[in-house]
N, C-alpha and C positions, 0 to 999 in steps of 0.2 A: 568480465571472461566468461564464454561460455565454458559448456562441459565439456566440448571438445578441446576448447583450449587449455584448459584446469588438466585433462587426461593427461594431452601431450607434455604440458608444464610437469606435469607428474613422474613421467616417465624419463624427461629427459634430467628431473632434480634426483631419480634415483641411477641415472647412469654415469651423471656425474660424481656420484659419492664409491662409484663399485671402482675396483681397479682395471686397467683395460686389460685385452685379452693377452696382449702383447707381455705382461708383468710376469716378472717371474712366482712360480709356484707358489701357493700358503701366501700371497699377499692378499690382501681382500678390500682397502681400500683405496684409494686412488689419491696422486699425488697435490692434488687441491686439496681435500680431506685431512692429510697429514699436514700438509702446511696452513690448513686453517685453524690447525688449534694451536701453534705458537704462535697465528697473528692475532685470536679472539685472547689468548691468553696476555696480550699488550693492556697495559693502564689506560684508562681513558686520558689520565694528564701526562701519559709521558717518563713523568718525573720518575717513578720508581719502578722499577719491573719485576712482576713477579716471576718467581722459577718458574721455568719452563719457556720465557720467553727467547728463542731462537731472531735475530736480524735477519739471517740468511734467509729464514722459511719463512717468514712477515713478507720478507721482497718477494719471494716465489709467488708466494697466493696474490701479490700486487699484480706482478706480473700476471699472472695466467686467468686474474679476475679480466686486469686489461686488456689481454688481449681477446679478450670476449666481447669485451664493453664496444673497440674497437670496432670489431665486425657487425656487430648490431647497431654502431653507427656509419655503416660505410653509406648508406644512402643518404645523410644528412642532416635526420628526423630520425629522432628519440623520443616520442612523444611518452604523455604521464604513463600511458595503459602499458609503454615497450619497458620503461622502466618501471613499473610494477611487477610487471613478470619478470625481468631481468632479476630484481631485488628478488622474489620468491624464488627463484630456481635457485640463485648461489645460497642463501640463507637455509633454504631445504635442504640441499648436497651437503652442506658441512653440517647438516643436522647440529644444532644447536651449540657450535663451536664458535663461531661467529656470531655477534647479535647483527638485529636489523639496525640499530644507529648506524654500526659500523660500516655497515652494507652502505648504507645512505650517503654518510660520511665521505666514505671511498668512492662511488660516483657522482657526488658533490667536485671532489678533489680533480678524474679522469677526464670531467666534462671541461675543470676550467683547464688544466694542461692542452686536453684537445685542439682546445679553443686557440688557446696562445700558438700550440706546438703545429699544427696540423698532424694529419693523418700519417702523413710521411714520416716526420723525425716522433712521431710515439710508437711506428712500428717498429721502428732502431733502437729507440728507448727500450722497448718491452724484450725484442733481442741483446741488447746489450748486457741484461739481467741473468740473462738464461746461459751457465751455462754447458750442463748435460745433456745429452743426447735422448734419455728417459724424457727429462725434463721439458725439451725443445716439444719433442711428440706430445706429450699431454696438453702444452699448451694449445698445438693445434687440435686435438679433438677434445679439451672442451672448448675450444671456440667453435669448432662443427657440431659438435652437438646442439651447444645455445643458437646458434643460425637457425637448426633447425625446428625451434621455436616460434616463430614467424608462417610457418607452412613451409618450409622448404627451402633453401639457399641460391640467391638470385645472382643474378651474374655478378653485382658490384660485390656483394660479400663473397665471392668468390673469388674474387680479385684480390681483396684484402686475405683473406687466405693462403693466397697462393705470395704475397708480398711477405706476410709474416714466416712461411716457411722457405722461403729463397733469405729474409733476413736470420732465421735462424739458422741458416747452415745443410737444411735438409735436401735432401734431393727430390726431384722434381715429383716422384709418385706419392712424397709423404701425403701433400694434402689431400690428394685422389683417396687415399688411404684411410685419411681420421675421417673421411667424408663417408665411403664407403661404410666403416666401422659404425658411425653414427647412424646411418641410414639404419645397417642391419639389427645394432642395439635396439634402437626403436620402434623395431619390428617386430618386435616379440611380445 
């Protein structure tokens, strides 16, 4: 990974961990980070859950990560370098709340599900798990930020973002707003 790539990845990770511009005053962590706290509390064997585990928050975390994963796979390719960058961004953004092994396992599950179900069904599954408008906006914000890791958003990535926005029930300007916010945040 070049120095430019690592700088961009670092910026994306920092933005993912921060609350979005539209969040309530005083909120400092993103929804991704808040959900990661619960997801990271899940025991590896799933037999006994430690205090602090919230299955709804864990599902939200998985949906947010999956949305970004779907955009990253929009072109049908997700090579080892892209996978490593994606994993690094998510682990860094979550600031230790979710371990690298957990993200590796989640990415393996997401790859299997995408291979079995296809893009359209997975977009629908992400949308089905999102009930609140602020969570829907966070899905688009995270996916838009992660799409920037490759040096910009391609037409096929934009198409997946648009499909996510529609499936989430957001108006047509939501994707453009999420992309504008991502570009603006990374320009700082």
